[in-house]
C-alpha positions as CSV (number, residue, x, y, z in Angstrom):
1,M,-0.5,-70.5,70.0
2,S,1.5,-69.7,73.0
3,T,5.2,-70.7,73.5
4,A,3.9,-73.2,76.1
5,E,1.7,-74.9,73.4
6,F,4.7,-75.1,71.0
7,G,7.1,-76.2,73.7
8,T,10.8,-75.9,73.5
9,Q,13.3,-76.6,70.8
10,Q,14.1,-79.8,72.6
11,D,10.3,-80.7,72.6
12,A,10.2,-80.2,68.8
13,G,13.2,-82.4,68.3
14,R,11.6,-85.1,70.4
15,R,8.5,-84.9,68.3
16,L,10.5,-85.1,65.1
17,R,12.4,-88.2,66.4
18,A,9.2,-89.9,67.6
19,D,7.5,-89.3,64.2
20,R,10.5,-90.5,62.3
21,E,10.7,-93.6,64.4
22,A,6.9,-94.2,64.2
23,A,7.3,-94.0,60.4
24,G,10.0,-96.7,60.6
25,I,12.7,-94.5,59.0
26,D,16.2,-94.7,60.3
27,P,18.1,-91.4,60.8
28,S,20.5,-91.9,57.8
29,T,17.6,-92.6,55.4
30,F,15.6,-89.6,56.8
31,A,18.6,-87.3,56.4
32,E,18.9,-88.4,52.8
33,L,15.2,-88.0,52.1
34,I,15.2,-84.4,53.4
35,G,18.6,-83.5,52.0
36,R,20.5,-83.0,55.2
37,S,23.4,-84.8,56.9
38,R,23.0,-87.4,59.6
39,S,24.7,-85.1,62.0
40,H,22.2,-82.3,61.2
41,I,19.4,-84.7,62.0
42,R,21.0,-85.7,65.3
43,S,21.3,-82.0,66.2
44,L,17.7,-81.3,65.4
45,E,16.4,-84.3,67.3
46,N,18.6,-83.6,70.3
47,G,17.3,-80.0,70.4
48,N,20.7,-78.5,69.8
49,R,19.6,-76.9,66.5
50,R,16.4,-75.1,65.8
51,I,14.2,-76.7,63.2
52,T,13.6,-74.1,60.5
53,E,10.3,-73.7,58.7
54,H,11.9,-75.1,55.5
55,V,13.2,-78.2,57.2
56,A,9.9,-78.6,59.1
57,E,8.1,-78.6,55.7
58,L,10.6,-81.2,54.2
59,A,10.3,-83.4,57.3
60,A,6.4,-83.2,57.4
61,A,6.2,-84.2,53.7
62,V,8.3,-87.3,54.3
63,L,6.5,-88.1,57.6
64,D,3.0,-87.2,56.4
65,T,2.6,-84.8,59.4
66,D,1.9,-81.1,59.9
67,P,5.1,-79.0,59.7
68,D,3.8,-76.9,62.7
69,R,4.6,-79.8,65.0
70,Y,8.3,-79.0,64.5
71,I,8.4,-75.2,64.6
72,T,9.0,-73.3,67.7
73,P,8.9,-69.5,68.1
74,R,12.2,-67.6,67.9
75,R,13.3,-66.1,71.2
């Protein structure tokens, strides 16, 4: 996949937020489920922090999605 197909770090964060909200999980509960702080989740969803492969896998397991939805290529 090209960078355009993956989108930006902000796009990945928006997908993460949309999937979390669609699953009906609030940010604090989601943070607890994947072993991260609420502020970490906020940074990911706002695109201020890159979603690592490990966090993408944790999130995908909770949200029943594909972890590739949240991974963007390193620049």
